[in-house]
C-alpha positions as CSV (number, residue, x, y, z in Angstrom):
1,M,7.5,-30.5,-29.4
2,I,5.1,-28.9,-31.2
3,P,5.4,-29.8,-34.8
4,K,6.6,-27.0,-36.6
5,K,3.6,-26.2,-39.1
6,Y,1.2,-26.2,-36.0
7,S,3.9,-23.5,-34.2
8,R,3.8,-21.8,-38.0
9,A,-0.2,-21.6,-37.7
10,S,-0.4,-20.8,-33.8
11,F,1.8,-17.7,-34.6
12,F,-0.1,-16.5,-37.5
13,L,-3.6,-17.1,-35.6
14,F,-2.5,-15.5,-32.8
15,F,-1.1,-12.5,-34.9
16,A,-4.4,-12.3,-36.1
17,I,-6.0,-11.7,-32.9
18,F,-4.0,-9.2,-31.8
19,I,-4.5,-7.5,-35.5
20,V,-8.4,-8.0,-34.8
21,L,-8.1,-6.6,-31.5
22,S,-6.0,-3.6,-32.0
23,L,-8.2,-2.6,-34.8
24,Y,-11.3,-2.3,-32.6
25,V,-8.9,-0.4,-29.9
26,L,-8.0,2.1,-32.6
27,F,-11.4,2.4,-34.4
28,P,-12.7,5.3,-32.5
29,F,-9.7,7.3,-33.7
30,L,-9.1,5.6,-36.9
31,H,-10.3,8.9,-39.2
32,A,-7.7,10.8,-36.9
33,I,-5.0,8.6,-37.4
34,I,-5.5,7.9,-40.8
35,L,-5.5,11.6,-41.7
36,G,-2.5,12.7,-39.3
37,V,-0.5,10.1,-41.7
38,L,-2.5,11.6,-44.7
39,V,-1.7,14.7,-44.1
40,A,2.3,14.2,-43.0
41,Y,2.7,12.7,-46.5
42,I,1.2,15.8,-47.8
43,F,3.8,18.0,-46.0
44,Y,6.6,15.8,-45.8
45,P,8.5,17.8,-48.2
46,I,8.0,20.8,-45.7
47,Y,9.5,18.3,-42.3
48,D,12.6,17.4,-44.8
49,F,13.3,21.4,-45.5
50,M,13.1,21.9,-42.2
51,F,15.2,19.2,-41.0
52,Q,17.9,20.4,-43.3
53,R,17.4,24.0,-41.7
54,V,17.7,22.8,-38.0
55,G,21.0,20.9,-38.5
56,E,19.0,17.5,-38.7
57,R,17.4,17.2,-35.5
58,A,14.6,15.6,-36.1
59,N,12.4,16.9,-32.9
60,L,12.8,20.6,-33.5
61,A,11.3,19.8,-37.4
62,A,8.8,17.5,-36.5
63,F,7.4,20.4,-34.1
64,L,7.7,23.8,-36.4
65,T,6.1,21.5,-39.4
66,T,3.3,20.1,-37.0
67,V,2.8,23.2,-36.0
68,G,2.6,25.1,-38.9
69,V,-0.3,22.4,-40.4
70,F,-2.0,23.4,-37.2
71,L,-1.7,27.0,-38.1
72,I,-2.7,26.2,-41.9
73,L,-5.4,24.2,-40.9
74,L,-7.4,25.7,-38.3
75,V,-6.9,29.3,-38.8
76,P,-8.5,29.0,-42.0
77,L,-11.4,27.1,-40.4
78,S,-12.3,29.5,-37.5
79,I,-12.6,32.3,-40.4
80,F,-14.9,30.3,-42.3
81,L,-17.5,29.4,-39.5
82,G,-17.7,32.9,-38.5
83,T,-18.0,34.0,-41.6
84,I,-20.3,31.4,-43.2
85,S,-22.8,32.1,-40.1
86,G,-22.8,35.8,-40.6
87,D,-23.3,35.8,-43.9
88,V,-26.4,33.5,-44.2
89,T,-27.6,35.2,-41.5
90,S,-27.2,38.7,-43.1
91,F,-28.6,37.5,-46.3
92,Y,-32.1,35.7,-44.7
93,K,-32.1,39.1,-42.7
94,F,-32.0,41.1,-46.2
95,S,-34.3,38.6,-47.9
96,K,-36.7,38.4,-45.3
97,E,-37.4,42.1,-45.2
98,N,-37.3,43.1,-49.0
99,I,-40.0,39.9,-49.4
100,L,-42.2,40.8,-46.8
101,S,-42.3,44.3,-47.7
102,G,-42.9,44.0,-51.5
103,S,-40.4,45.8,-52.5
104,F,-38.9,42.7,-55.1
105,A,-38.1,43.1,-58.4
106,Q,-38.7,46.6,-59.2
107,L,-36.3,46.9,-62.0
108,D,-36.1,49.8,-64.5
109,C,-37.3,48.5,-67.5
110,T,-35.0,48.8,-70.1
111,D,-33.9,45.3,-70.6
112,R,-37.2,43.9,-72.4
113,F,-36.1,40.2,-71.3
114,L,-34.9,40.9,-67.5
115,C,-39.0,43.3,-67.5
116,K,-40.3,40.0,-68.2
117,A,-38.9,38.3,-65.2
118,S,-39.4,40.6,-63.3
119,D,-43.0,40.7,-63.9
120,V,-43.5,36.9,-63.5
121,I,-41.3,37.2,-60.2
122,N,-42.8,39.8,-58.9
123,N,-46.6,38.7,-59.6
124,L,-45.2,35.2,-58.2
125,I,-43.9,36.6,-54.7
126,Q,-47.1,38.7,-54.1
127,D,-49.0,35.2,-53.8
128,P,-49.5,35.3,-49.9
129,E,-48.7,31.6,-50.2
130,V,-45.7,31.5,-52.1
131,K,-44.2,34.4,-50.2
132,K,-44.8,32.4,-46.5
133,Y,-43.3,29.1,-48.1
134,I,-40.4,31.5,-49.1
135,S,-40.1,33.0,-45.8
136,A,-40.4,29.6,-43.8
137,G,-37.5,28.4,-46.5
138,L,-35.2,31.2,-45.3
139,G,-35.5,30.6,-42.0
140,K,-35.2,26.5,-41.9
141,L,-31.6,27.3,-44.3
142,V,-31.0,29.8,-41.2
143,A,-32.0,27.0,-38.6
144,L,-29.8,24.9,-40.0
145,V,-26.4,26.6,-40.7
146,L,-26.6,27.8,-37.2
147,E,-27.4,24.2,-35.9
148,L,-24.6,22.5,-37.6
149,T,-22.4,25.7,-36.1
150,S,-24.2,24.4,-32.4
151,N,-23.4,21.1,-32.9
152,M,-19.8,21.3,-33.7
153,L,-19.1,23.6,-30.6
154,K,-21.3,20.7,-28.9
155,S,-18.8,18.1,-29.7
156,L,-15.8,20.0,-29.3
157,P,-14.7,17.4,-26.2
158,G,-14.8,14.9,-28.9
159,V,-13.4,17.1,-31.6
160,A,-10.7,18.4,-29.3
161,L,-9.8,14.5,-28.5
162,N,-9.5,13.5,-32.2
163,F,-7.6,16.4,-32.7
164,F,-5.1,15.8,-30.0
165,I,-4.7,12.0,-31.5
166,F,-4.6,13.6,-34.9
167,V,-1.5,16.2,-33.8
168,F,0.5,13.3,-32.5
169,V,-0.2,11.1,-35.6
170,L,1.0,14.0,-37.5
171,F,4.3,14.9,-35.3
172,Y,5.6,11.2,-34.9
173,S,4.9,10.3,-38.7
174,F,7.1,13.4,-39.8
175,R,9.9,12.0,-37.2
176,D,9.4,8.3,-38.1
177,G,7.2,8.0,-40.5
178,K,10.3,6.8,-42.7
179,D,11.6,4.3,-40.8
180,V,8.6,2.7,-40.1
181,L,8.0,1.8,-43.9
182,Q,11.5,1.1,-44.7
183,Q,11.0,-1.7,-41.4
184,A,7.4,-2.4,-42.6
185,M,8.5,-3.2,-46.1
186,A,11.6,-5.3,-45.3
187,L,9.0,-7.4,-43.1
188,L,7.4,-8.0,-46.4
189,P,7.7,-12.4,-47.3
190,L,8.0,-11.2,-50.8
191,N,10.9,-11.3,-53.7
192,D,12.8,-7.7,-53.7
193,S,11.9,-6.8,-57.2
194,F,8.8,-7.2,-56.5
195,K,9.0,-4.8,-53.4
196,Q,10.8,-2.1,-55.4
197,D,8.1,-2.4,-58.3
198,L,5.5,-2.1,-55.5
199,K,6.9,0.9,-54.1
200,V,7.6,2.4,-57.2
201,Q,3.6,2.0,-58.3
202,A,2.7,3.0,-54.7
203,K,4.8,5.8,-54.9
204,E,3.2,6.7,-58.5
205,V,-0.5,6.0,-57.1
206,I,-0.1,8.5,-54.0
207,Y,1.3,11.2,-56.0
208,A,-1.7,10.9,-58.8
209,T,-4.1,10.6,-56.2
210,V,-3.3,12.9,-53.3
211,Y,-1.6,15.5,-55.2
212,G,-3.8,15.7,-57.9
213,N,-6.7,15.7,-56.0
214,I,-5.5,18.4,-54.4
215,M,-3.8,20.7,-57.1
216,V,-7.0,20.0,-59.0
217,A,-8.7,21.8,-56.2
218,I,-6.7,24.7,-55.5
219,I,-6.5,25.3,-59.4
220,Q,-10.5,25.6,-59.1
221,G,-10.3,27.7,-55.4
222,I,-7.6,30.4,-57.5
223,V,-10.0,30.0,-60.2
224,G,-13.0,30.7,-58.7
225,A,-11.6,33.4,-56.2
226,I,-10.4,35.5,-59.2
227,G,-14.4,35.3,-60.8
228,F,-15.8,36.1,-57.4
229,V,-13.3,39.5,-57.6
230,L,-15.0,39.7,-61.4
231,F,-18.5,39.8,-60.6
232,G,-18.6,41.5,-57.3
233,V,-18.6,38.4,-54.6
234,S,-17.6,39.4,-51.3
235,S,-15.0,38.0,-49.4
236,P,-13.6,36.2,-52.5
237,V,-10.6,34.9,-51.3
238,L,-12.1,33.3,-48.4
239,W,-14.8,31.5,-50.6
240,G,-11.9,30.6,-52.8
241,V,-11.0,28.7,-49.9
242,V,-13.9,27.0,-49.3
243,M,-13.9,26.1,-53.1
244,M,-11.0,24.2,-52.9
245,V,-12.3,21.9,-50.1
246,A,-15.6,21.3,-52.0
247,A,-14.0,20.9,-55.2
248,L,-12.7,17.5,-53.9
249,I,-16.3,16.0,-53.6
250,P,-16.6,14.4,-56.9
251,F,-18.9,15.8,-59.8
252,I,-20.4,18.4,-57.8
253,G,-17.3,20.0,-56.5
254,S,-17.1,23.6,-57.1
255,A,-20.3,24.4,-58.4
256,L,-21.4,24.0,-54.3
257,V,-19.9,27.1,-54.0
258,W,-20.1,29.3,-57.3
259,F,-23.8,27.9,-58.0
260,P,-25.9,29.4,-54.6
261,A,-23.1,32.5,-55.3
262,A,-24.4,33.3,-58.6
263,L,-28.0,32.5,-57.8
264,I,-27.9,34.9,-54.5
265,I,-26.8,37.7,-57.2
266,V,-29.7,37.1,-59.3
267,F,-31.7,37.6,-56.4
268,Q,-30.2,40.5,-54.8
269,G,-30.4,42.4,-58.5
270,F,-34.2,41.4,-58.5
271,V,-34.3,43.1,-55.1
272,I,-32.8,46.2,-55.1
273,G,-34.0,46.6,-59.0
274,D,-30.5,46.6,-60.6
275,T,-30.2,45.3,-63.9
276,S,-26.3,44.8,-64.1
277,T,-26.4,43.2,-60.8
278,I,-28.1,40.5,-62.8
279,W,-26.4,40.2,-65.4
280,K,-23.0,40.1,-63.1
281,G,-24.8,36.5,-61.1
282,V,-25.6,35.7,-64.7
283,G,-21.9,35.8,-65.7
284,L,-20.5,34.4,-63.0
285,M,-22.9,31.1,-63.8
286,L,-21.5,31.0,-67.2
287,Y,-18.0,32.0,-65.8
288,G,-18.5,28.2,-63.1
289,L,-19.8,26.7,-66.4
290,L,-17.0,27.0,-68.7
291,F,-13.7,27.5,-66.6
292,I,-14.4,26.2,-62.7
293,S,-16.2,23.4,-63.3
294,T,-14.2,22.2,-66.4
295,I,-11.3,21.9,-64.6
296,D,-12.9,19.4,-62.6
297,N,-14.3,17.3,-65.0
298,L,-11.5,17.2,-67.8
299,V,-8.4,18.1,-66.1
300,K,-8.6,16.5,-62.8
301,P,-9.7,12.6,-64.3
302,K,-6.3,13.0,-66.8
303,I,-4.2,13.9,-63.8
304,I,-5.2,10.8,-61.9
305,G,-6.0,8.2,-64.3
306,R,-2.9,9.2,-66.4
307,K,-0.6,8.8,-63.6
308,T,-2.3,5.6,-62.0
309,S,-3.4,3.8,-65.6
310,L,-6.8,4.1,-63.6
311,H,-10.0,3.8,-65.4
312,P,-12.6,6.2,-65.1
313,L,-15.0,4.3,-63.7
314,L,-12.5,3.4,-60.9
315,I,-12.0,6.5,-60.2
316,M,-15.5,7.3,-60.0
317,L,-16.5,4.6,-57.9
318,G,-13.6,5.0,-55.5
319,L,-15.2,8.6,-55.1
320,F,-18.4,7.2,-54.5
321,G,-17.5,4.2,-51.7
322,G,-15.1,6.4,-50.5
323,L,-17.4,9.0,-49.4
324,A,-20.6,6.6,-48.4
325,T,-18.0,4.2,-46.1
326,M,-15.2,6.5,-45.0
327,G,-16.2,10.2,-45.5
328,F,-14.7,13.2,-46.2
329,L,-11.7,11.1,-46.3
330,G,-13.0,8.8,-48.3
331,L,-12.5,11.2,-51.6
332,I,-8.8,10.5,-51.2
333,L,-8.6,7.0,-49.7
334,G,-11.4,5.6,-51.8
335,P,-9.3,5.8,-55.4
336,L,-6.4,5.6,-53.9
337,V,-7.7,2.0,-52.5
338,L,-8.8,0.7,-55.8
339,A,-5.7,2.3,-57.3
340,F,-3.1,0.2,-54.9
341,L,-5.0,-2.6,-55.9
342,T,-4.7,-2.6,-59.9
343,S,-0.7,-1.6,-58.9
344,F,-0.3,-5.0,-56.8
345,V,-2.4,-6.7,-59.6
346,R,-0.1,-5.1,-62.3
347,V,3.0,-5.6,-60.4
348,Y,2.1,-9.4,-59.1
349,A,1.7,-10.0,-63.4
350,K,5.0,-8.8,-64.2
351,D,6.5,-10.8,-61.4
352,K,3.9,-13.8,-60.5
353,D,7.2,-16.7,-61.3
354,K,9.9,-15.1,-58.7
355,I,7.7,-13.3,-56.5
356,F,8.0,-15.3,-53.6
357,D,11.5,-16.2,-54.4
358,H,14.0,-14.8,-52.1
359,S,17.5,-16.7,-53.7
């Protein structure tokens, strides 16, 4: 008969082997799986609402919520891809035609500052070498955007497969997620009070990291859309949504949208010789610095740090480390992992004397 200690060791050895093999099998779809679980958590209150409304029929509630999430994510993405390709191409044509025709920066000199700027830019732009570099740069910009769009279309089979996995994970996370979590907690060979404390800490961490990031991004998108309306940017609602996504990127965030938009408005003002358009671009730049980016730099660390007691340095390391190792998902998962670690350490320090005590 095999001794008990060897039997236990063999069990955990094979258990570890199968975990590694399972991760190897699932690795190509790991991002889709994680994203499905994460999105299910974010939209779980909607599923819970639907579950009550359809007579507690889990399959129907999960199906309706999954379809709703599908529409929420897919429709704006399709509109965005079409709009950004068209906008960049139109901007390229507008800029190239005016640069090559020599009509750049023909201002009515009523503003001394803008007149001097106009003279400097106009003299610079008339240089054939500068004109050539600007034209080539604009061409490369359009080529890059069109290439990215083309690559996305070429990778559609792989994207479709991952999206298929994502939808299935999303559906079953809605339907069975709570039961799976309860079973996982029950399997942990730890003291009940430790598991309860860890569960409370984990809930706070997820709420602060996920909802904190998303809430701040939504606020920035709304404030940005308002600014775009005030300063005459086309498609303000669409670009506000884009800013919500960009706001999840650490430190640079929303500036990826409002700063280029402000520069384009200033550029167009010089091209058409309209000083009011130039000042609109300057105004949008100041608005972005004073209002939009302030929300990101001041509010986000407070929301995440206050709820999780996570040091700002760890938040920064989690954001950049997550981005480097896991891509876009890492912007949320990076701080989440470090926050979980600190919560685990904190709860362990509190209950270490009875952590494995089941009596």
